[in-house]
C-alpha positions as CSV (number, residue, x, y, z in Angstrom):
1,X,7.0,1.9,7.4
2,X,5.7,4.2,4.7
3,X,2.0,4.1,5.3
4,X,2.1,4.1,9.1
5,X,3.3,7.7,8.7
6,X,-0.1,8.6,7.4
7,X,-1.7,7.5,10.6
8,X,-0.8,10.8,12.1
9,X,-2.9,12.5,9.5
10,X,-6.0,10.5,10.0
11,X,-5.8,10.5,13.8
12,X,-5.5,14.2,13.8
13,X,-8.2,14.7,11.1
14,X,-10.6,16.1,13.6
15,X,-8.1,18.7,14.8
16,X,-8.1,22.2,13.4
17,X,-4.7,23.7,12.9
18,X,-4.0,27.4,13.3
19,X,-5.0,29.6,10.4
20,X,-2.5,31.8,8.6
21,X,-2.5,35.2,10.0
22,X,-3.1,36.7,6.6
23,X,-6.4,38.2,5.6
24,X,-8.5,36.3,3.1
25,X,-9.1,37.7,-0.3
26,X,-11.5,36.7,-3.0
27,X,-9.8,34.7,-5.7
28,X,-11.2,34.0,-9.1
29,X,-10.8,30.3,-10.0
30,X,-9.3,29.4,-13.4
31,X,-11.2,26.9,-15.5
32,X,-10.2,23.2,-15.1
33,X,-9.5,20.5,-17.6
34,X,-9.5,16.7,-17.3
35,X,-6.7,14.6,-18.8
36,X,-7.2,10.8,-18.9
37,X,-4.5,8.1,-18.9
38,X,-4.1,6.1,-22.1
39,X,-1.6,3.3,-21.9
40,X,-2.2,2.5,-25.6
41,X,-0.9,6.0,-26.7
42,X,2.7,6.8,-25.9
43,X,3.5,9.9,-24.0
44,X,6.1,10.8,-26.6
45,X,3.3,11.3,-29.1
46,X,1.8,14.1,-27.1
47,X,2.3,17.8,-27.7
48,X,4.0,18.7,-24.5
49,X,4.7,22.1,-23.0
50,X,7.9,23.7,-24.3
51,X,8.3,25.1,-20.8
52,X,6.9,23.0,-18.0
53,X,6.1,26.1,-16.1
54,X,4.2,27.7,-18.9
55,X,0.6,26.8,-17.8
56,X,-2.0,28.1,-15.5
57,X,-5.0,26.4,-14.0
58,X,-6.3,23.2,-12.4
59,X,-5.9,19.9,-14.2
60,X,-7.7,16.7,-13.1
61,X,-5.7,13.5,-13.8
62,X,-8.1,10.7,-14.4
63,X,-7.9,6.9,-15.0
64,X,-9.8,5.5,-17.9
65,X,-11.4,2.9,-15.6
66,X,-11.6,2.2,-11.9
67,X,-11.1,-1.5,-12.6
68,X,-8.1,-3.6,-11.8
69,X,-6.4,-5.7,-14.6
70,X,-6.3,-9.3,-13.4
71,X,-5.7,-12.8,-14.9
72,X,-8.7,-14.5,-16.4
73,X,-8.5,-17.4,-13.9
74,X,-7.5,-17.3,-10.3
75,X,-4.1,-18.7,-9.5
76,X,-3.8,-22.1,-7.6
77,X,-3.5,-21.7,-3.9
78,X,-1.8,-24.0,-1.4
79,X,-3.2,-23.8,2.2
80,X,-2.6,-23.9,5.0
81,X,0.5,-21.7,4.8
82,X,2.6,-20.0,7.5
83,X,4.0,-16.6,6.8
84,X,5.8,-13.9,8.7
85,X,3.7,-11.0,10.0
86,X,5.7,-7.8,10.4
87,X,3.6,-6.3,13.2
88,X,4.5,-3.7,15.9
89,X,5.8,-6.3,18.3
90,X,8.2,-7.7,15.7
91,X,8.2,-10.5,13.1
92,X,5.9,-13.3,14.2
93,X,4.7,-16.5,12.3
94,X,1.0,-16.6,11.3
95,X,-0.7,-19.6,9.9
96,X,-3.5,-19.0,7.3
97,X,-5.8,-22.0,6.8
98,X,-8.5,-20.4,4.6
99,X,-8.8,-17.3,2.4
100,X,-12.6,-17.6,1.6
101,X,-13.3,-14.5,3.6
102,X,-10.5,-11.9,3.5
103,X,-10.4,-8.3,4.7
104,X,-7.6,-6.1,3.5
105,X,-7.2,-2.7,5.0
106,X,-4.8,0.1,4.6
107,X,-5.0,3.8,4.1
108,X,-4.3,3.8,0.3
109,X,-6.3,0.7,-0.7
110,X,-3.1,-0.8,-2.1
111,X,-3.5,-4.2,-0.4
112,X,-7.0,-4.9,-1.8
113,X,-5.9,-3.7,-5.2
114,X,-3.0,-6.1,-5.1
115,X,-5.4,-9.0,-4.2
116,X,-7.5,-8.0,-7.2
117,X,-4.4,-7.9,-9.4
118,X,-3.6,-11.4,-8.3
119,X,-7.0,-12.6,-9.5
120,X,-8.4,-13.2,-6.0
121,X,-10.8,-10.3,-5.6
122,X,-13.7,-12.8,-4.9
123,X,-12.1,-13.6,-1.6
124,X,-12.7,-10.1,-0.3
125,X,-15.7,-9.6,2.0
126,X,-15.3,-5.9,2.9
127,X,-13.3,-2.9,1.9
128,X,-11.7,0.1,3.5
129,X,-12.8,3.6,2.4
130,X,-9.7,4.0,0.1
131,X,-10.5,0.8,-1.9
132,X,-12.4,2.5,-4.7
133,X,-11.9,0.2,-7.7
134,X,-15.0,-1.1,-9.5
135,X,-14.7,-4.8,-8.6
136,X,-14.9,-4.0,-4.9
137,X,-17.5,-1.2,-5.0
138,X,-20.4,-3.3,-3.7
139,X,-18.5,-4.6,-0.6
140,X,-19.5,-3.2,2.8
141,X,-17.1,-0.5,4.1
142,X,-15.4,-1.2,7.4
143,X,-13.7,2.2,7.9
144,X,-15.0,5.7,8.5
145,X,-13.9,8.9,6.9
146,X,-11.2,9.0,9.6
147,X,-9.9,5.6,8.4
148,X,-10.7,4.0,11.8
149,X,-12.1,0.5,12.2
150,X,-14.6,-1.1,14.6
151,X,-13.7,-4.6,15.8
152,X,-17.4,-5.6,16.2
153,X,-18.1,-4.7,12.6
154,X,-15.2,-6.8,11.3
155,X,-15.9,-9.7,13.6
156,X,-19.5,-9.8,12.3
157,X,-18.1,-10.5,8.8
158,X,-16.3,-13.6,10.1
159,X,-13.1,-13.1,8.2
160,X,-10.6,-16.0,7.7
161,X,-7.8,-13.5,7.3
162,X,-7.1,-9.8,7.9
163,X,-4.3,-8.2,5.9
164,X,-3.0,-4.8,6.9
165,X,0.1,-2.6,7.1
166,X,-0.7,-0.9,10.4
167,X,-1.9,2.3,8.8
168,X,-5.5,1.8,9.8
169,X,-6.4,1.5,13.4
170,X,-6.5,2.1,16.3
171,X,-3.9,-0.6,16.6
172,X,-5.8,-1.9,19.7
173,X,-8.6,-2.9,17.4
174,X,-6.3,-4.9,15.2
175,X,-4.9,-6.6,18.3
176,X,-8.4,-7.4,19.4
177,X,-9.0,-9.2,16.1
178,X,-5.8,-11.2,16.5
179,X,-6.8,-12.1,20.1
180,X,-10.2,-13.2,18.9
181,X,-8.4,-15.9,16.9
182,X,-8.4,-14.3,13.5
183,X,-5.1,-14.7,11.5
184,X,-3.8,-11.1,11.1
185,X,-0.9,-10.6,8.8
186,X,1.0,-7.3,8.7
187,X,2.7,-6.6,5.4
188,X,5.7,-4.3,5.3
189,X,6.6,-2.4,2.2
190,X,7.6,1.1,1.1
191,X,6.4,3.4,-1.7
192,X,8.7,2.5,-4.5
193,X,9.0,0.3,-7.6
194,X,10.6,-2.3,-5.3
195,X,7.8,-1.8,-2.7
196,X,5.1,-2.5,-5.3
197,X,6.7,-5.8,-6.1
198,X,7.3,-6.6,-2.5
199,X,3.7,-5.9,-1.6
200,X,2.6,-8.4,-4.4
201,X,5.0,-11.0,-3.0
202,X,3.9,-10.6,0.6
203,X,0.2,-10.5,-0.2
204,X,0.4,-13.5,-2.4
205,X,2.4,-15.5,0.2
206,X,-0.3,-14.9,2.8
207,X,-2.9,-16.1,0.3
208,X,-1.0,-19.3,-0.4
209,X,0.0,-18.4,-4.0
210,X,3.6,-17.2,-3.9
211,X,4.3,-17.9,-7.5
212,X,1.6,-15.6,-8.6
213,X,3.0,-12.9,-6.4
214,X,6.5,-13.2,-7.9
215,X,4.9,-13.0,-11.4
216,X,2.8,-10.0,-10.6
217,X,5.6,-8.2,-8.8
218,X,8.0,-8.7,-11.7
219,X,5.3,-7.5,-14.2
220,X,4.4,-4.4,-12.3
221,X,8.1,-3.5,-11.7
222,X,8.8,-3.7,-15.4
223,X,5.8,-1.7,-16.3
224,X,6.5,1.1,-13.8
225,X,10.2,1.3,-14.7
226,X,9.3,1.6,-18.4
227,X,6.7,4.3,-17.6
228,X,9.2,6.3,-15.6
229,X,11.7,6.1,-18.5
230,X,8.9,7.2,-20.9
231,X,8.1,10.2,-18.6
232,X,11.7,11.2,-18.6
233,X,11.6,11.6,-22.3
234,X,8.8,14.2,-22.2
235,X,10.1,16.3,-19.3
236,X,11.0,19.6,-21.0
237,X,14.6,20.7,-21.0
238,X,15.6,23.4,-18.5
239,X,14.4,23.9,-15.0
240,X,12.3,21.0,-13.7
241,X,9.0,21.7,-12.1
242,X,9.1,22.2,-8.3
243,X,6.3,20.1,-6.9
244,X,4.7,19.5,-3.6
245,X,1.9,17.2,-2.3
246,X,-0.7,19.0,-0.1
247,X,-3.1,16.9,1.9
248,X,-6.4,18.7,2.6
249,X,-9.4,18.1,4.8
250,X,-11.1,21.4,5.0
251,X,-14.0,20.2,7.1
252,X,-11.5,19.4,9.9
253,X,-9.1,22.2,9.3
254,X,-6.4,19.8,8.2
255,X,-3.7,21.1,5.9
256,X,-0.6,18.8,5.7
257,X,2.5,19.0,3.7
258,X,3.8,15.5,2.6
259,X,7.5,15.1,2.7
260,X,10.1,12.4,2.4
261,X,9.0,8.8,3.1
262,X,5.3,9.7,2.7
263,X,5.0,8.3,-0.8
264,X,4.6,11.7,-2.5
265,X,8.4,12.0,-2.8
266,X,8.5,8.8,-4.9
267,X,5.7,10.0,-7.0
268,X,7.3,13.4,-7.6
269,X,10.6,11.9,-8.5
270,X,9.0,9.4,-10.9
271,X,7.3,12.4,-12.6
272,X,10.6,14.2,-13.2
273,X,9.8,16.9,-10.7
274,X,11.8,18.5,-7.9
275,X,10.5,17.5,-4.5
276,X,10.6,20.8,-2.7
277,X,9.5,19.2,0.6
278,X,12.8,17.4,0.5
279,X,14.6,20.6,-0.2
280,X,13.4,22.2,3.0
281,X,14.1,19.0,5.0
282,X,10.5,17.9,5.5
283,X,10.1,14.3,6.5
284,X,6.8,12.4,6.8
285,X,3.7,14.5,7.1
286,X,3.6,17.9,8.9
287,X,1.0,20.5,9.4
288,X,1.3,23.2,6.8
289,X,2.8,26.5,8.1
290,X,2.9,29.7,6.1
291,X,6.7,29.8,6.5
292,X,7.2,26.3,5.1
293,X,4.9,26.9,2.2
294,X,6.5,30.2,1.2
295,X,10.0,28.7,1.7
296,X,9.1,25.7,-0.5
297,X,7.5,27.9,-3.2
298,X,6.3,25.1,-5.5
299,X,5.5,25.6,-9.1
300,X,2.8,22.9,-9.0
301,X,0.9,21.4,-6.1
302,X,-0.6,17.8,-6.2
303,X,-3.8,17.3,-4.3
304,X,-6.5,14.7,-3.8
305,X,-9.8,15.5,-5.5
306,X,-11.9,15.0,-2.3
307,X,-9.4,17.1,-0.3
308,X,-9.6,20.0,-2.8
309,X,-13.4,19.8,-2.8
310,X,-13.4,19.9,1.0
311,X,-11.8,23.4,1.0
312,X,-14.0,24.8,-1.8
313,X,-11.7,24.2,-4.7
314,X,-8.7,26.1,-5.7
315,X,-10.3,29.5,-4.9
316,X,-11.4,28.3,-1.5
317,X,-7.9,27.0,-0.7
318,X,-6.2,30.3,-1.8
319,X,-8.7,32.3,0.3
320,X,-8.4,30.1,3.4
321,X,-4.6,29.9,3.2
322,X,-3.2,33.0,1.6
323,X,0.4,31.8,1.9
324,X,-0.4,29.2,-0.8
325,X,-1.5,32.1,-3.0
326,X,2.0,33.7,-2.6
327,X,3.7,30.7,-4.2
328,X,4.3,30.2,-8.0
329,X,1.7,27.4,-7.9
330,X,-0.8,29.7,-6.2
331,X,-0.2,32.7,-8.5
332,X,-0.8,30.5,-11.5
333,X,-3.4,28.3,-9.8
334,X,-1.2,25.4,-11.0
335,X,-2.8,22.4,-9.3
336,X,-3.1,18.8,-10.4
337,X,-5.8,16.7,-8.7
338,X,-6.5,13.0,-8.7
339,X,-9.0,10.8,-6.9
340,X,-8.2,10.1,-3.3
341,X,-8.2,6.4,-3.7
342,X,-5.8,6.4,-6.7
343,X,-3.1,9.1,-6.4
344,X,-1.0,7.4,-3.7
345,X,-2.1,3.8,-4.4
346,X,1.2,1.9,-4.9
347,X,0.1,-1.4,-6.6
348,X,-1.5,-2.6,-9.8
349,X,-2.7,0.9,-10.8
350,X,0.6,2.7,-10.3
351,X,1.7,2.7,-13.9
352,X,-1.7,4.1,-15.0
353,X,-1.5,6.7,-12.2
354,X,1.9,7.9,-13.4
355,X,0.7,8.0,-17.0
356,X,-2.3,10.2,-16.0
357,X,-0.3,12.5,-13.9
358,X,2.4,12.9,-16.5
359,X,-0.2,13.9,-19.1
360,X,-1.8,16.3,-16.7
361,X,1.5,18.0,-15.9
362,X,3.3,18.1,-19.2
363,X,0.5,18.0,-21.8
364,X,-2.5,19.6,-20.0
365,X,-3.9,20.9,-23.3
366,X,-4.5,17.4,-24.4
367,X,-7.5,17.3,-22.0
368,X,-11.1,18.4,-22.4
């Protein structure tokens, strides 16, 4: 399952990996610009780079709003309902009798965003740390910076239903919730256009509104596919940009390369880039080594905003890990950052995420 791969990252977030053997040097940081998604303005109307590699500096890809688009009225629900939970012990039936108090938790915030996209955000009584959209901002947080949960904290909220994908744990805590009599439904999807639609279907089924899930899934699939086609039209002719996703948590000494099946590969392919992690055979998430970084030699590196901040920005990263400075991306300080709770969120915001990233990559001069 796609998100469970990320559990290795959060479990090890307190572990410092070996530093590069290179000596640090002072690096002057290039000025940054911000480029914001605009779904009302076609990408084809932008003044894109003639050569995708002809740019230097950090670009922040931003969403115009942190809100989730949803229907004006909540869809009708039919409860109780029995659905299949894809948990670690296999597929098991789970009966959901009420959705008045729902907790959705996963490492990317995609499940809660999908609930909001269905028009049922009012059923949520808590949020994980990756659920950052406006409508959920006032909810109590049930995860820490390490994406771990506490069973007592969740039990105190008296949830009628817990929806998860297994990426937040420890898994023993989730089992405790189930043993306490709380219906726990594991959804199982992958980071892809099909996965976004499947997440909508599985989430809606657990909430007793399968028709709304089918409708949302079909809508999101069509929008994402159209955006991918639109992006393809603005990718400059010639060599495609070699891209890599780098996960950073400088306070814990965590530097991870994201490879195939991590979600970053789908993102890079949708953006018309070359996934260099796939080129070097990297699967899942692996601690960054100097050898792997130099071998990959990306032209552009995607990062989370909070992660980049944690290492002191681009200059701090290049000083701490000189191997990055040896790559084309490092030489040109070619980084694109996006909010931690948005960049790998496969759900209702995916089309806007793709739009923002495409603008930041191919039309960075359109920013401020």
